[in-house]
C-alpha positions in Angstrom: 153.9 156.4 125.6 154.5 159.9 127.0 158.2 159.9 127.7 160.1 162.2 130.0 162.8 164.2 128.3 165.6 164.7 131.0 166.9 167.8 129.0 163.6 169.7 129.4 161.7 170.9 132.4 159.6 168.2 134.0 156.3 169.1 135.7 156.1 168.3 139.5 153.8 165.3 138.8 154.7 163.1 135.8 153.5 159.7 134.9 154.5 157.7 131.9 154.2 154.1 130.9 155.7 151.6 128.5 153.4 148.7 127.9 154.3 145.0 127.9 154.7 143.7 124.3 151.7 141.9 122.8 151.9 138.1 123.0 153.4 137.8 126.5 151.3 135.7 128.8 152.1 134.2 132.2 150.5 132.9 135.3 152.1 135.3 137.6 153.2 139.0 137.2 155.7 140.7 139.5 155.7 144.4 140.3 159.2 145.5 141.1 159.1 148.8 142.9 162.1 151.2 142.8 161.9 154.4 144.8 164.5 157.0 143.9 165.7 160.4 145.0 169.0 161.7 143.5 170.2 158.2 143.0 172.4 158.5 139.9 175.3 156.9 141.6 173.6 153.6 142.5 170.5 153.4 140.3 172.1 152.1 137.1 172.9 148.6 138.4 169.4 148.2 139.8 167.9 149.1 136.3 170.4 146.7 134.6 169.4 144.0 137.1 165.7 144.3 136.2 166.4 144.5 132.5 168.5 141.3 132.6 165.7 139.2 134.1 164.8 136.3 131.8 161.3 136.2 133.2 159.2 138.5 131.0 156.1 139.3 133.1 157.4 142.2 135.1 155.9 145.6 135.9 158.8 147.9 136.9 157.2 150.8 138.8 159.7 153.6 139.4 158.7 156.4 141.8 160.9 159.4 141.9 160.7 162.2 144.4 161.8 165.0 142.1 165.4 164.1 141.7 167.6 167.0 140.6 170.7 165.0 139.5 171.2 162.5 136.6 168.5 160.1 137.8 166.0 161.0 135.1 168.6 160.6 132.4 169.3 157.0 133.6 165.6 156.2 133.6 165.1 157.7 130.1 167.9 155.5 128.8 166.5 152.5 130.6 163.1 153.0 129.0 164.6 153.3 125.5 166.8 150.2 125.9 163.8 148.2 127.2 162.0 148.6 123.8 164.8 146.6 122.1 165.6 144.3 125.0 165.5 140.5 124.4 163.1 140.2 127.4 161.3 143.6 127.4 158.9 144.3 130.3 156.4 146.9 131.4 157.8 150.2 132.8 155.8 152.7 134.7 157.3 155.9 136.0 155.9 158.4 138.5 157.6 161.6 139.4 156.1 163.8 142.1 156.8 165.2 145.6 156.5 162.9 148.6 156.8 163.0 152.3 159.7 160.6 152.5 160.6 157.1 151.6 157.7 155.3 153.2 155.2 157.7 151.7 156.6 157.0 148.3 156.5 153.3 148.9 152.8 153.5 150.0 152.0 155.3 146.7 153.8 152.5 144.8 151.8 149.8 146.6 148.5 151.5 145.6 149.7 151.8 142.0 151.0 148.2 141.7 149.2 146.0 139.1 151.0 142.7 139.5 150.3 139.6 141.6 153.3 140.1 143.9 155.4 143.1 144.7 158.9 143.6 145.9 160.9 146.7 146.7 164.3 146.9 144.9 165.6 150.4 145.5 168.6 152.2 144.1 171.7 150.1 144.6 169.9 146.8 145.2 169.7 144.2 142.5 168.4 140.7 141.8 171.0 138.0 142.7 171.0 136.6 139.2 169.3 137.1 135.8 167.0 134.1 136.4 166.0 134.9 140.0 162.3 135.6 139.1 162.2 132.6 136.7 163.4 130.3 139.4 160.9 131.6 141.8 158.0 130.9 139.4 159.3 127.5 138.6 159.5 126.6 142.3 156.0 127.8 142.9 154.7 125.8 139.9 156.5 122.7 141.1 155.1 123.1 144.6 151.6 123.4 143.1 151.0 126.9 144.6 149.8 128.3 141.2 147.3 125.5 140.6 144.8 127.0 143.0 142.8 130.2 142.8 144.7 133.4 143.5 143.1 134.1 146.9 144.8 130.8 148.1 148.3 131.7 146.7 151.0 132.2 149.3 150.8 135.5 151.0 154.6 135.9 151.0 157.5 134.6 149.0 160.8 134.9 150.7 164.5 133.9 150.5 168.1 134.9 151.4 170.1 138.0 150.8 173.7 138.9 150.1 175.2 142.3 151.1 177.1 144.5 148.6 178.9 147.7 149.0 178.4 151.1 147.3 180.1 149.8 144.2 178.0 146.7 144.0 180.8 144.4 145.2 179.9 141.3 147.2 180.7 141.8 151.0 179.1 138.7 152.7 176.0 136.7 153.2 173.5 138.4 155.4 174.1 137.4 159.1 170.4 136.8 159.8 169.2 133.8 157.8 165.7 133.1 156.6 164.1 130.4 158.7 162.9 127.2 157.0 159.4 128.0 158.2 158.5 131.6 158.7 155.8 133.1 160.8 155.1 136.6 162.2 156.5 135.3 165.5 159.9 134.7 163.8 160.7 138.4 163.8 160.9 138.4 167.6 164.5 137.2 166.8 165.1 140.2 164.5 164.3 140.8 160.9 165.2 137.3 159.7 164.2 138.1 156.1 165.5 141.2 154.4 162.8 143.6 153.2 164.1 143.2 149.6 163.7 139.5 149.7 160.2 139.6 151.0 157.6 139.4 148.2 154.0 140.2 149.1 150.7 139.5 147.4 149.6 142.9 146.0 146.0 142.5 147.3 147.2 142.0 150.8 149.8 144.8 150.6 147.2 147.3 149.6 145.3 146.6 152.9 148.4 147.1 155.0 150.4 150.2 154.1 153.5 151.4 155.8 152.9 153.1 159.2 154.1 156.6 158.7 154.7 157.0 162.4 157.9 155.0 162.0 160.7 156.9 160.1 163.4 154.2 159.9 161.9 150.8 160.6 158.4 150.9 159.1 159.4 147.9 156.9 159.9 145.8 160.0 156.5 146.6 161.3 155.0 146.1 157.8 156.4 142.7 157.4 155.1 141.6 160.8 151.6 142.9 160.0 151.6 141.2 156.6 152.5 137.9 158.2 149.9 138.3 160.8 147.3 138.7 158.1 148.6 135.6 156.3 148.1 133.6 159.5 144.6 135.0 159.9 143.7 133.9 156.3 145.5 130.5 156.8 147.8 131.4 153.9 151.3 129.9 153.5 154.6 131.8 153.5 156.6 130.2 150.7 160.4 129.7 151.2 162.0 129.8 147.8 165.3 128.4 149.2 167.1 130.9 146.9 169.4 133.9 147.3 167.0 136.5 145.9 168.7 139.9 146.4 172.1 141.6 146.5 171.3 144.4 149.0 173.1 147.7 149.3 174.2 147.7 153.0 174.2 151.6 153.2 170.5 152.1 153.1 168.5 154.6 155.2 168.1 152.2 158.1 171.8 151.4 158.2 172.8 155.1 158.1 170.5 155.7 161.1 171.2 152.6 162.9 170.7 153.8 166.5 167.4 155.5 165.8 166.3 152.4 163.8 167.1 150.1 166.7 165.1 152.1 169.1 162.2 152.2 166.7 162.4 148.4 166.2 162.3 148.0 170.0 159.0 149.9 170.1 157.7 147.8 167.2 158.6 144.6 169.0 157.0 145.7 172.3 153.8 146.6 170.3 153.6 143.2 168.6 155.2 140.8 171.0 154.8 142.4 174.4 157.3 144.0 176.8 158.6 141.0 178.7 159.2 138.7 175.6 161.0 141.7 173.9 163.2 142.4 176.9 164.0 138.7 177.3 164.9 138.4 173.7 167.2 141.5 173.8 169.0 140.1 176.9 169.7 137.0 174.8 171.0 139.2 172.0 173.5 140.7 174.5 174.6 137.3 175.8 175.0 135.9 172.3 177.0 139.0 171.2 179.6 138.6 174.0 179.7 134.8 173.8 180.7 135.1 170.1 183.6 137.4 170.8 
């Protein structure tokens, strides 16, 4: 493997890889995508969370937009520790300029080599060390892995807890994942957090993030993924698990007003003007009735 030395100059475009140990075999491989930029304060707990997973068949794809802080040092240490980890996994690292978060995420989708992908960015972490193991066990029990890959669920989804900048639990996410999820469900808001929304890689490659949206492209992306699932008659699998501890101060949260206006545009596009307005009137009524 060609490793990045954080102490030496790094070329603008760098790729390195640490292969999965020989002898590992599994029915399903996850690609966990972490997009970083100057994330030294929050990245460590994300790396530790991936490293602690008991499920071995993981490709961790880290895409860095030329960080200038200690992010590279953390990644270097993570790569070295992985080689002696009880449950080592594949690590791929890409470092190059990008045009923002969603551009970097699109690059990652096209690079992903697993069966399902999920975005776990700096500060986010898996809810427990056996999160992925429990997901696979649930899929096997439900018989979803007994069929050919083109008939596997298009999406795996679950619940989310919110954590603060120090990784401390704040509360369960207010919007709960519905028992049965469809693309129409998101007329009621983003009922499933982006970080708890696992997508089949072959489908994700066909539906990249729309770069016209700066803050809520993930909302639009999830809807389009679920629309494609319905078109293919593919199930959306409810894991009935808390999958993610989500850092509540992400880009969307920091730009909440702009994000809300963008989500309104997205909802009008997918659901129509009148249903969107009617739903938002209900949001207002509900908000004041709960006070």
